[in-house]
N, CA, C and O atoms as CSV, one atom per row, in Angstrom:
chain,resi,resn,atom,element,x,y,z
A,1,UNK,N,N,0.875,-1.241,0.258
A,1,UNK,CA,C,-0.548,0.170,-0.384
A,1,UNK,C,C,0.820,0.966,-0.049
A,1,UNK,O,O,1.798,0.573,0.587
A,2,UNK,N,N,0.508,2.563,-0.857
A,2,UNK,CA,C,1.397,3.211,-0.906
A,2,UNK,C,C,1.062,4.929,-0.187
A,2,UNK,O,O,0.171,5.751,-0.401
A,3,UNK,N,N,2.129,4.915,0.618
A,3,UNK,CA,C,1.946,5.815,1.676
A,3,UNK,C,C,0.996,7.043,1.072
A,3,UNK,O,O,0.811,7.112,-0.143
A,4,UNK,N,N,0.291,8.191,2.160
A,4,UNK,CA,C,-0.277,9.072,1.517
A,4,UNK,C,C,0.523,10.288,1.745
A,4,UNK,O,O,1.199,10.505,2.750
A,5,UNK,N,N,0.359,11.221,0.515
A,5,UNK,CA,C,1.376,11.978,0.719
A,5,UNK,C,C,0.771,13.504,0.133
A,5,UNK,O,O,0.048,13.682,-0.847
A,6,UNK,N,N,1.342,14.549,1.111
A,6,UNK,CA,C,0.729,16.047,1.002
A,6,UNK,C,C,-0.836,15.969,1.694
A,6,UNK,O,O,-1.299,15.029,2.340
A,7,UNK,N,N,-1.336,16.951,1.430
A,7,UNK,CA,C,-1.019,18.611,1.377
A,7,UNK,C,C,0.097,18.750,2.758
A,7,UNK,O,O,-0.050,18.025,3.742
A,8,UNK,N,N,1.129,19.705,2.675
A,8,UNK,CA,C,1.780,19.927,3.233
A,8,UNK,C,C,1.773,20.896,3.904
A,8,UNK,O,O,1.245,21.768,3.214
A,9,UNK,N,N,2.226,21.576,5.508
A,9,UNK,CA,C,1.898,22.346,5.962
A,9,UNK,C,C,2.940,23.290,5.207
A,9,UNK,O,O,2.392,24.350,4.905
A,10,UNK,N,N,4.189,23.232,4.837
A,10,UNK,CA,C,5.279,23.770,4.351
A,10,UNK,C,C,5.717,23.242,3.838
A,10,UNK,O,O,5.179,22.202,3.457
A,11,UNK,N,N,7.486,23.690,3.309
A,11,UNK,CA,C,8.750,23.183,2.502
A,11,UNK,C,C,8.891,21.852,3.315
A,11,UNK,O,O,8.882,20.643,3.079
A,12,UNK,N,N,9.029,22.707,4.418
A,12,UNK,CA,C,10.284,21.754,5.522
A,12,UNK,C,C,9.434,19.881,5.586
A,12,UNK,O,O,9.892,18.739,5.618
A,13,UNK,N,N,8.047,20.483,5.578
A,13,UNK,CA,C,7.479,18.791,5.629
A,13,UNK,C,C,6.989,17.995,4.849
A,13,UNK,O,O,6.439,16.912,5.048
A,14,UNK,N,N,7.364,18.999,3.212
A,14,UNK,CA,C,8.084,18.270,2.019
A,14,UNK,C,C,8.789,17.446,2.351
A,14,UNK,O,O,8.577,16.243,2.500
A,15,UNK,N,N,9.849,18.150,2.517
A,15,UNK,CA,C,12.042,17.738,2.492
A,15,UNK,C,C,11.837,17.004,3.281
A,15,UNK,O,O,12.652,16.083,3.339
A,16,UNK,N,N,10.932,16.992,4.081
A,16,UNK,CA,C,11.302,16.009,5.721
A,16,UNK,C,C,10.469,14.332,5.235
A,16,UNK,O,O,10.844,13.219,5.602
A,17,UNK,N,N,9.485,14.602,4.480
A,17,UNK,CA,C,8.850,13.303,3.904
A,17,UNK,C,C,9.229,12.783,2.568
A,17,UNK,O,O,8.819,11.838,1.894
A,18,UNK,N,N,10.437,13.988,2.332
A,18,UNK,CA,C,10.936,12.936,1.084
A,18,UNK,C,C,11.945,11.733,1.361
A,18,UNK,O,O,12.001,10.585,0.919
A,19,UNK,N,N,12.918,12.639,2.502
A,19,UNK,CA,C,14.233,13.012,3.603
A,19,UNK,C,C,14.380,11.501,4.713
A,19,UNK,O,O,15.216,10.802,5.286
A,20,UNK,N,N,12.735,11.671,4.458
A,20,UNK,CA,C,13.033,10.905,6.269
A,20,UNK,C,C,13.260,9.169,6.623
A,20,UNK,O,O,13.217,8.166,5.910
A,21,UNK,N,N,13.491,9.374,7.935
A,21,UNK,CA,C,13.864,8.402,7.810
A,21,UNK,C,C,15.465,8.059,8.234
A,21,UNK,O,O,16.256,8.825,7.681
A,22,UNK,N,N,16.171,6.910,9.235
A,22,UNK,CA,C,17.353,6.804,9.592
A,22,UNK,C,C,18.209,6.773,8.299
A,22,UNK,O,O,18.790,7.764,7.857
A,23,UNK,N,N,18.223,6.016,7.952
A,23,UNK,CA,C,18.875,5.474,6.037
A,23,UNK,C,C,19.027,6.604,4.717
A,23,UNK,O,O,20.054,6.748,4.054
A,24,UNK,N,N,17.808,7.318,4.529
A,24,UNK,CA,C,17.547,7.848,3.515
A,24,UNK,C,C,18.827,9.365,3.613
A,24,UNK,O,O,19.330,9.462,2.493
A,25,UNK,N,N,19.214,10.085,4.248
A,25,UNK,CA,C,20.401,10.572,4.071
A,25,UNK,C,C,21.416,10.106,4.669
A,25,UNK,O,O,22.168,10.767,5.385
A,26,UNK,N,N,21.536,8.668,4.364
A,26,UNK,CA,C,23.246,8.015,4.399
A,26,UNK,C,C,22.845,7.788,3.201
A,26,UNK,O,O,23.590,8.489,2.516
A,27,UNK,N,N,22.227,7.320,2.603
A,27,UNK,CA,C,22.086,6.974,0.480
A,27,UNK,C,C,22.789,8.378,0.148
A,27,UNK,O,O,23.935,8.503,-0.282
A,28,UNK,N,N,21.891,9.400,0.428
A,28,UNK,CA,C,22.428,10.507,-0.588
A,28,UNK,C,C,23.217,11.042,-0.499
A,28,UNK,O,O,23.381,12.061,-1.171
A,29,UNK,N,N,24.410,10.438,0.707
A,29,UNK,CA,C,25.023,11.596,1.243
A,29,UNK,C,C,26.261,10.162,0.279
A,29,UNK,O,O,26.908,10.678,-0.632
A,30,UNK,N,N,26.459,8.996,0.427
A,30,UNK,CA,C,26.896,7.791,0.083
A,30,UNK,C,C,26.789,8.129,-1.982
A,30,UNK,O,O,27.777,7.802,-2.639
A,31,UNK,N,N,26.200,8.430,-2.337
A,31,UNK,CA,C,25.592,8.780,-3.763
A,31,UNK,C,C,26.159,10.278,-4.070
A,31,UNK,O,O,25.896,10.517,-5.249
A,32,UNK,N,N,26.796,11.316,-3.502
A,32,UNK,CA,C,27.385,12.518,-3.767
A,32,UNK,C,C,28.035,12.266,-4.730
A,32,UNK,O,O,28.038,11.152,-5.255
A,33,UNK,N,N,28.658,13.185,-5.110
A,33,UNK,CA,C,29.079,14.025,-6.073
A,33,UNK,C,C,29.065,13.712,-7.238
A,33,UNK,O,O,29.981,13.774,-8.058
A,34,UNK,N,N,27.489,13.182,-7.415
A,34,UNK,CA,C,27.562,12.472,-8.883
A,34,UNK,C,C,27.945,10.909,-9.348
A,34,UNK,O,O,28.085,10.422,-10.470
A,35,UNK,N,N,28.042,10.397,-8.160
A,35,UNK,CA,C,28.998,8.778,-7.960
A,35,UNK,C,C,27.979,7.142,-8.051
A,35,UNK,O,O,27.863,6.448,-7.041
A,36,UNK,N,N,27.491,6.838,-9.057
A,36,UNK,CA,C,26.504,5.888,-9.167
A,36,UNK,C,C,26.895,4.564,-8.711
A,36,UNK,O,O,27.228,3.842,-9.651
A,37,UNK,N,N,26.974,3.898,-7.319
A,37,UNK,CA,C,26.638,2.705,-6.920
A,37,UNK,C,C,26.535,1.908,-7.655
A,37,UNK,O,O,26.404,2.228,-8.837
A,38,UNK,N,N,26.549,0.433,-7.248
A,38,UNK,CA,C,26.305,-0.744,-7.661
A,38,UNK,C,C,25.477,-1.037,-5.849
A,38,UNK,O,O,25.703,-0.287,-4.899
A,39,UNK,N,N,24.697,-2.078,-5.791
A,39,UNK,CA,C,23.827,-1.798,-4.171
A,39,UNK,C,C,25.301,-2.624,-3.399
A,39,UNK,O,O,26.131,-1.985,-2.753
A,40,UNK,N,N,25.359,-3.666,-3.561
A,40,UNK,CA,C,26.613,-3.564,-2.666
A,40,UNK,C,C,27.393,-2.779,-2.331
A,40,UNK,O,O,27.563,-2.819,-1.112
A,41,UNK,N,N,28.441,-1.481,-3.225
A,41,UNK,CA,C,28.684,-0.457,-3.025
A,41,UNK,C,C,28.236,-0.100,-2.281
A,41,UNK,O,O,28.860,-0.083,-1.220
A,42,UNK,N,N,26.841,0.435,-2.317
A,42,UNK,CA,C,26.027,1.349,-1.182
A,42,UNK,C,C,26.202,0.563,0.133
A,42,UNK,O,O,26.454,1.157,1.180
A,43,UNK,N,N,26.037,-1.063,0.061
A,43,UNK,CA,C,25.473,-1.798,1.360
A,43,UNK,C,C,27.220,-1.542,1.977
A,43,UNK,O,O,27.223,-1.596,3.207
A,44,UNK,N,N,28.478,-1.315,1.447
A,44,UNK,CA,C,29.204,-1.412,2.345
A,44,UNK,C,C,29.248,0.350,2.623
A,44,UNK,O,O,30.111,0.845,3.347
A,45,UNK,N,N,28.465,0.959,2.112
A,45,UNK,CA,C,29.098,2.290,2.681
A,45,UNK,C,C,28.312,2.898,3.731
A,45,UNK,O,O,28.416,4.001,4.269
A,46,UNK,N,N,27.374,1.791,3.935
A,46,UNK,CA,C,26.049,2.301,5.013
A,46,UNK,C,C,26.367,0.872,5.628
A,46,UNK,O,O,25.740,0.125,4.877
A,47,UNK,N,N,26.916,0.178,6.458
A,47,UNK,CA,C,27.249,-1.539,6.821
A,47,UNK,C,C,26.177,-1.566,7.726
A,47,UNK,O,O,25.772,-2.728,7.718
A,48,UNK,N,N,25.536,-0.924,8.467
A,48,UNK,CA,C,24.592,-1.491,9.609
A,48,UNK,C,C,23.387,-1.181,9.295
A,48,UNK,O,O,22.628,-1.041,10.254
A,49,UNK,N,N,22.783,-0.965,7.845
A,49,UNK,CA,C,21.185,-1.236,6.990
A,49,UNK,C,C,21.395,-2.313,6.779
A,49,UNK,O,O,22.517,-2.763,6.545
A,50,UNK,N,N,20.188,-3.059,6.824
A,50,UNK,CA,C,20.399,-4.542,6.248
A,50,UNK,C,C,19.387,-4.346,4.828
A,50,UNK,O,O,18.472,-3.551,4.610
A,51,UNK,N,N,19.943,-5.362,4.045
A,51,UNK,CA,C,19.285,-5.409,2.929
A,51,UNK,C,C,18.228,-5.072,2.581
A,51,UNK,O,O,18.025,-4.446,1.540
A,52,UNK,N,N,17.224,-5.479,3.515
A,52,UNK,CA,C,15.594,-5.548,2.940
A,52,UNK,C,C,15.691,-3.574,2.902
A,52,UNK,O,O,15.776,-2.821,1.931
A,53,UNK,N,N,15.631,-3.265,4.417
A,53,UNK,CA,C,15.715,-1.992,4.471
A,53,UNK,C,C,16.050,-0.851,3.510
A,53,UNK,O,O,15.407,0.194,3.407
A,54,UNK,N,N,17.286,-1.237,2.730
A,54,UNK,CA,C,18.292,-0.628,1.581
A,54,UNK,C,C,17.800,-1.003,0.716
A,54,UNK,O,O,18.368,-0.315,-0.132
A,55,UNK,N,N,17.040,-1.684,0.111
A,55,UNK,CA,C,16.014,-1.726,-1.081
A,55,UNK,C,C,14.409,-0.751,-1.231
A,55,UNK,O,O,13.895,-0.095,-2.136
A,56,UNK,N,N,14.053,-1.079,0.090
A,56,UNK,CA,C,13.177,-0.648,0.705
A,56,UNK,C,C,13.257,1.343,0.349
A,56,UNK,O,O,12.312,1.981,-0.115
A,57,UNK,N,N,14.243,1.768,0.622
A,57,UNK,CA,C,14.705,3.158,0.854
A,57,UNK,C,C,14.705,3.526,-0.282
A,57,UNK,O,O,13.827,4.201,-0.820
A,58,UNK,N,N,15.891,3.037,-0.862
A,58,UNK,CA,C,16.340,3.122,-2.493
A,58,UNK,C,C,14.453,3.149,-3.598
A,58,UNK,O,O,14.117,3.673,-4.661
A,59,UNK,N,N,13.816,2.388,-2.686
A,59,UNK,CA,C,12.440,2.076,-3.955
A,59,UNK,C,C,12.075,3.436,-3.529
A,59,UNK,O,O,12.001,4.143,-4.535
A,60,UNK,N,N,11.767,4.220,-2.256
A,60,UNK,CA,C,10.955,5.746,-2.511
A,60,UNK,C,C,11.359,6.532,-2.524
A,60,UNK,O,O,10.789,7.618,-2.416
A,61,UNK,N,N,13.161,6.248,-2.735
A,61,UNK,CA,C,13.913,7.518,-3.423
A,61,UNK,C,C,13.632,7.615,-4.478
A,61,UNK,O,O,13.360,8.724,-4.939
A,62,UNK,N,N,13.594,6.398,-5.294
A,62,UNK,CA,C,13.396,6.235,-6.906
A,62,UNK,C,C,11.818,7.077,-7.071
A,62,UNK,O,O,11.517,8.084,-7.712
A,63,UNK,N,N,11.097,6.270,-6.286
A,63,UNK,CA,C,9.105,6.678,-6.800
A,63,UNK,C,C,9.287,8.390,-6.705
A,63,UNK,O,O,8.702,9.110,-7.515
A,64,UNK,N,N,10.539,9.201,-5.158
A,64,UNK,CA,C,10.064,10.301,-5.621
A,64,UNK,C,C,11.232,11.374,-5.970
A,64,UNK,O,O,11.776,12.364,-5.480
A,65,UNK,N,N,11.277,10.451,-7.265
A,65,UNK,CA,C,12.573,10.831,-8.124
A,65,UNK,C,C,13.516,11.648,-7.955
A,65,UNK,O,O,13.864,12.671,-8.545
A,66,UNK,N,N,14.130,10.736,-6.540
A,66,UNK,CA,C,15.543,11.297,-5.751
A,66,UNK,C,C,17.027,10.135,-6.641
A,66,UNK,O,O,18.090,10.499,-7.143
A,67,UNK,N,N,16.540,8.997,-6.522
A,67,UNK,CA,C,17.652,8.279,-7.030
A,67,UNK,C,C,16.889,7.599,-8.136
A,67,UNK,O,O,15.746,7.143,-8.090
A,68,UNK,N,N,17.955,7.623,-9.388
A,68,UNK,CA,C,17.600,6.697,-10.589
A,68,UNK,C,C,18.479,5.471,-10.137
A,68,UNK,O,O,19.479,5.241,-9.456
A,69,UNK,N,N,17.409,4.724,-11.005
A,69,UNK,CA,C,17.580,3.304,-11.160
A,69,UNK,C,C,18.339,2.439,-12.399
A,69,UNK,O,O,17.563,2.076,-13.283
A,70,UNK,N,N,19.380,2.163,-12.527
A,70,UNK,CA,C,19.834,1.581,-13.827
A,70,UNK,C,C,20.223,0.455,-13.953
A,70,UNK,O,O,21.295,0.087,-13.472
A,71,UNK,N,N,19.277,-0.473,-14.757
A,71,UNK,CA,C,19.311,-1.741,-14.343
A,71,UNK,C,C,20.112,-1.758,-15.515
A,71,UNK,O,O,20.210,-0.702,-16.140
A,72,UNK,N,N,20.862,-3.047,-16.032
A,72,UNK,CA,C,21.532,-3.881,-17.310
A,72,UNK,C,C,21.299,-4.920,-17.293
A,72,UNK,O,O,21.615,-5.721,-16.413
A,73,UNK,N,N,20.267,-5.270,-18.951
A,73,UNK,CA,C,20.430,-6.692,-19.007
A,73,UNK,C,C,21.907,-7.391,-19.579
A,73,UNK,O,O,22.457,-7.339,-20.679
A,74,UNK,N,N,22.255,-8.039,-18.335
A,74,UNK,CA,C,23.456,-8.812,-18.556
A,74,UNK,C,C,23.274,-9.905,-17.286
A,74,UNK,O,O,22.394,-9.783,-16.434
A,75,UNK,N,N,24.353,-11.090,-17.317
A,75,UNK,CA,C,24.055,-11.985,-16.844
A,75,UNK,C,C,25.756,-11.974,-16.169
A,75,UNK,O,O,26.773,-11.993,-16.862
A,76,UNK,N,N,25.719,-11.948,-14.983
A,76,UNK,CA,C,24.752,-11.740,-14.012
A,76,UNK,C,C,23.872,-10.281,-14.335
A,76,UNK,O,O,24.106,-9.665,-15.376
A,77,UNK,N,N,22.839,-9.787,-13.347
A,77,UNK,CA,C,22.057,-8.758,-13.270
A,77,UNK,C,C,22.700,-7.245,-13.228
A,77,UNK,O,O,21.511,-6.938,-13.133
A,78,UNK,N,N,23.504,-5.848,-13.204
A,78,UNK,CA,C,24.113,-5.213,-13.185
A,78,UNK,C,C,22.774,-4.163,-12.630
A,78,UNK,O,O,21.713,-4.571,-13.101
A,79,UNK,N,N,22.636,-3.160,-11.917
A,79,UNK,CA,C,22.154,-2.362,-11.179
A,79,UNK,C,C,22.975,-1.350,-10.884
A,79,UNK,O,O,24.117,-1.669,-10.554
A,80,UNK,N,N,22.682,-0.141,-10.916
A,80,UNK,CA,C,23.351,0.729,-10.517
A,80,UNK,C,C,22.558,1.833,-10.733
A,80,UNK,O,O,21.889,2.230,-11.687
A,81,UNK,N,N,22.869,2.375,-9.239
A,81,UNK,CA,C,22.190,3.805,-8.729
A,81,UNK,C,C,22.960,5.014,-8.685
A,81,UNK,O,O,24.184,5.131,-8.751
A,82,UNK,N,N,21.927,6.051,-8.543
A,82,UNK,CA,C,23.102,7.258,-8.437
A,82,UNK,C,C,21.744,8.636,-8.500
A,82,UNK,O,O,20.640,8.396,-8.990
A,83,UNK,N,N,21.995,9.577,-8.102
A,83,UNK,CA,C,20.724,10.588,-8.155
A,83,UNK,C,C,20.235,11.392,-9.391
A,83,UNK,O,O,20.641,11.660,-10.522
A,84,UNK,N,N,19.619,11.535,-8.940
A,84,UNK,CA,C,18.879,12.835,-10.150
A,84,UNK,C,C,19.412,14.047,-9.788
A,84,UNK,O,O,20.006,14.332,-8.748
A,85,UNK,N,N,19.050,14.997,-11.096
A,85,UNK,CA,C,18.749,16.550,-10.346
A,85,UNK,C,C,18.613,16.597,-9.510
A,85,UNK,O,O,19.438,16.787,-8.615
A,86,UNK,N,N,16.952,16.367,-9.414
A,86,UNK,CA,C,16.820,16.453,-7.562
A,86,UNK,C,C,17.188,15.832,-6.733
A,86,UNK,O,O,16.666,16.284,-5.714
A,87,UNK,N,N,17.831,14.983,-6.487
A,87,UNK,CA,C,18.495,14.594,-5.780
A,87,UNK,C,C,20.060,14.989,-5.088
A,87,UNK,O,O,20.438,14.798,-3.933
A,88,UNK,N,N,20.867,15.660,-6.348
A,88,UNK,CA,C,21.898,15.952,-6.509
A,88,UNK,C,C,21.575,17.826,-5.223
A,88,UNK,O,O,22.230,18.555,-4.478
A,89,UNK,N,N,20.310,17.708,-5.705
A,89,UNK,CA,C,19.487,20.001,-5.585
A,89,UNK,C,C,19.347,19.215,-3.649
A,89,UNK,O,O,20.127,19.665,-2.810
A,90,UNK,N,N,18.747,18.568,-3.405
A,90,UNK,CA,C,18.820,17.488,-2.402
A,90,UNK,C,C,19.715,17.605,-1.392
A,90,UNK,O,O,19.711,18.149,-0.287
A,91,UNK,N,N,20.584,16.884,-2.111
A,91,UNK,CA,C,22.261,16.349,-1.413
A,91,UNK,C,C,22.622,17.588,-1.005
A,91,UNK,O,O,23.330,17.472,-0.005
A,92,UNK,N,N,22.416,19.099,-1.415
A,92,UNK,CA,C,23.179,20.158,-1.658
A,92,UNK,C,C,22.677,20.618,0.125
A,92,UNK,O,O,23.210,20.897,1.199
A,93,UNK,N,N,21.614,20.493,-0.346
A,93,UNK,CA,C,20.509,21.112,0.754
A,93,UNK,C,C,20.446,20.161,2.374
A,93,UNK,O,O,19.902,20.540,3.411
A,94,UNK,N,N,21.112,18.997,2.163
A,94,UNK,CA,C,21.916,18.255,3.416
A,94,UNK,C,C,23.054,18.629,3.688
A,94,UNK,O,O,23.137,18.849,4.896
A,95,UNK,N,N,24.051,18.825,3.115
A,95,UNK,CA,C,25.151,19.758,3.054
A,95,UNK,C,C,25.697,20.511,4.317
A,95,UNK,O,O,26.815,20.264,4.770
A,96,UNK,N,N,24.880,21.411,4.845
A,96,UNK,CA,C,24.746,22.302,6.182
A,96,UNK,C,C,24.834,21.232,7.398
A,96,UNK,O,O,25.627,21.077,8.327
A,97,UNK,N,N,23.533,20.494,6.924
A,97,UNK,CA,C,23.260,19.994,8.505
A,97,UNK,C,C,24.501,18.793,8.700
A,97,UNK,O,O,24.855,18.521,9.847
A,98,UNK,N,N,25.058,18.182,7.673
A,98,UNK,CA,C,26.141,17.044,7.848
A,98,UNK,C,C,27.371,18.258,8.941
A,98,UNK,O,O,27.829,18.035,10.061
A,99,UNK,N,N,27.554,19.354,8.138
A,99,UNK,CA,C,28.869,20.235,8.852
A,99,UNK,C,C,28.128,20.555,10.089
A,99,UNK,O,O,28.910,20.488,11.036
A,100,UNK,N,N,27.056,20.844,10.425
A,100,UNK,CA,C,26.106,20.951,11.785
A,100,UNK,C,C,26.953,20.257,12.823
A,100,UNK,O,O,27.684,20.676,13.720
A,101,UNK,N,N,26.603,19.030,12.391
A,101,UNK,CA,C,26.598,17.361,12.653
A,101,UNK,C,C,27.882,17.178,13.157
A,101,UNK,O,O,28.255,16.827,14.277
A,102,UNK,N,N,28.440,17.446,12.245
A,102,UNK,CA,C,30.066,17.449,12.549
A,102,UNK,C,C,31.025,18.455,13.275
A,102,UNK,O,O,32.218,18.220,13.079
A,103,UNK,N,N,30.794,19.314,13.914
A,103,UNK,CA,C,30.321,20.693,14.760
A,103,UNK,C,C,30.445,20.636,15.771
A,103,UNK,O,O,31.390,21.156,16.364
A,104,UNK,N,N,29.176,19.730,16.515
A,104,UNK,CA,C,28.311,19.396,17.762
A,104,UNK,C,C,28.429,18.604,17.881
A,104,UNK,O,O,27.955,18.208,18.946
A,105,UNK,N,N,29.272,17.324,16.846
A,105,UNK,CA,C,29.061,15.476,17.505
A,105,UNK,C,C,29.766,15.148,18.790
A,105,UNK,O,O,29.450,14.138,19.419
A,106,UNK,N,N,30.733,15.983,19.215
A,106,UNK,CA,C,31.025,15.396,20.261
A,106,UNK,C,C,29.948,16.162,21.962
A,106,UNK,O,O,30.029,15.645,23.076
A,107,UNK,N,N,29.232,17.188,21.692
A,107,UNK,CA,C,27.871,17.877,22.294
A,107,UNK,C,C,26.847,16.698,22.555
A,107,UNK,O,O,26.332,16.192,23.553
A,108,UNK,N,N,26.798,16.510,21.266
A,108,UNK,CA,C,25.593,14.797,20.662
A,108,UNK,C,C,25.763,14.208,21.559
A,108,UNK,O,O,25.020,14.179,22.541
A,109,UNK,N,N,27.218,13.358,21.346
A,109,UNK,CA,C,27.708,12.471,21.890
A,109,UNK,C,C,27.254,12.316,23.614
A,109,UNK,O,O,26.552,11.563,24.289
A,110,UNK,N,N,28.113,13.506,23.827
A,110,UNK,CA,C,28.699,13.943,25.566
A,110,UNK,C,C,26.357,13.701,26.078
A,110,UNK,O,O,25.961,13.280,27.165
A,111,UNK,N,N,25.747,13.981,25.309
A,111,UNK,CA,C,24.123,13.955,26.349
A,111,UNK,C,C,23.796,13.010,25.633
A,111,UNK,O,O,22.604,13.316,25.601
A,112,UNK,N,N,23.847,12.084,25.007
A,112,UNK,CA,C,23.138,10.874,24.946
A,112,UNK,C,C,23.704,9.686,25.775
A,112,UNK,O,O,23.048,8.646,25.817
A,113,UNK,N,N,25.276,9.818,26.651
A,113,UNK,CA,C,25.628,9.541,27.067
A,113,UNK,C,C,25.370,10.674,28.443
A,113,UNK,O,O,26.396,11.235,28.827
A,114,UNK,N,N,24.544,10.894,28.912
A,114,UNK,CA,C,24.718,11.663,30.112
A,114,UNK,C,C,25.653,12.341,30.889
A,114,UNK,O,O,25.706,12.466,32.113
A,115,UNK,N,N,26.502,12.829,29.871
A,115,UNK,CA,C,27.373,13.316,30.727
A,115,UNK,C,C,27.101,14.989,29.690
A,115,UNK,O,O,26.680,15.290,28.573
A,116,UNK,N,N,27.941,16.077,31.566
A,116,UNK,CA,C,27.702,17.215,30.640
A,116,UNK,C,C,29.051,17.687,29.832
A,116,UNK,O,O,30.157,17.444,30.314
A,117,UNK,N,N,28.891,18.451,28.440
A,117,UNK,CA,C,29.266,18.495,27.428
A,117,UNK,C,C,29.942,20.706,27.279
A,117,UNK,O,O,29.235,21.656,26.944
A,118,UNK,N,N,31.133,20.726,27.600
A,118,UNK,CA,C,31.013,22.380,27.168
A,118,UNK,C,C,30.807,22.671,25.904
A,118,UNK,O,O,31.578,22.349,25.001
A,119,UNK,N,N,29.413,23.505,25.711
A,119,UNK,CA,C,28.808,24.025,24.843
A,119,UNK,C,C,30.005,25.270,24.132
A,119,UNK,O,O,30.565,26.164,24.765
A,120,UNK,N,N,30.161,24.926,22.478
A,120,UNK,CA,C,30.428,25.818,21.911
A,120,UNK,C,C,30.070,26.994,22.063
A,120,UNK,O,O,30.490,27.870,21.306
């Protein structure tokens, strides 16, 4: 059953609907800068994700027009994933979030461990 989409309250609501979930941002990051990766290569970039969930997340990103799936008719079958132009623009929007995470990673880890942190 397809999940119901929109109407959205704002642009952030629409963006979170597309990129929401634990693994989608990691998939986008792995496919950055025009990279084309096969399924196994993607799995190596995100080792904690199960194959089932990776397939599901890739299908959702493909249906949202974020990821392009190219199937080569050969034996054994070859499938490659890349970002569409829309996916590239979404990845560019995620870049500041990644930088924020880099800058505050220590504080985030300390908070999750219940330790006092030195705020920057």
